[in-house]
N, C-alpha and C positions, 0 to 999 in steps of 0.2 A: 221867323219867331216860331209859328205853330200852323200849320194846313193841313187840311183834308187827302192833299193829290189832286184833288179837282179844280185848282184856280180859285178854290178860297183862303183867305188868310188871316191872322192876326199878328200886326206887325208894329214895329218900335218906329213913332213917327218922329222922323229927323230933322224935316219940313212942313210946320204944321201951318194950316190959315191962320186969317190973325185971327186973333184970340186965345189958338190953341197954344199947348206947352210942347217943347222941346219933349224926348222922350215919353212924348203919350203913349199908350195903347191905341190901337184903333182895328174895328172888324175893315177887310177888302174882300168885298164879296167879287166873284168873276162877273158876274152878271150882273149886277147892283151898281151905279154910282156911289149911291150914299153911300159914306164912311160914318162911324158911330166911332166914340170915345170910348172904351171901355175902363177905362185906368189911365191916371192921371203917372205913372212909372210903373215902370217894370216890377218893382218891389210891391208895387200895391195888387200890382195884376195876379204876380205869385203869390200872395197870403190870400188874398181873394180865393183864389184857384184851390189854393191848399184847405181853407176853414170850406169851403162846398163841397168836398173831395172828404171830408174828416167824420162824417157821418154815419 
């Protein structure tokens, strides 16, 4: 979905852990096992990104 080319990605989670939501957006850092949910959906993430860069 989004990458920095160094193994760090922002991904659509199609197989979430218990309590997660299919389609949630998570971070995936190459050197850190913790995954953080940053949005509940692609639409939510895109809208947040647009409003963050619209300043």
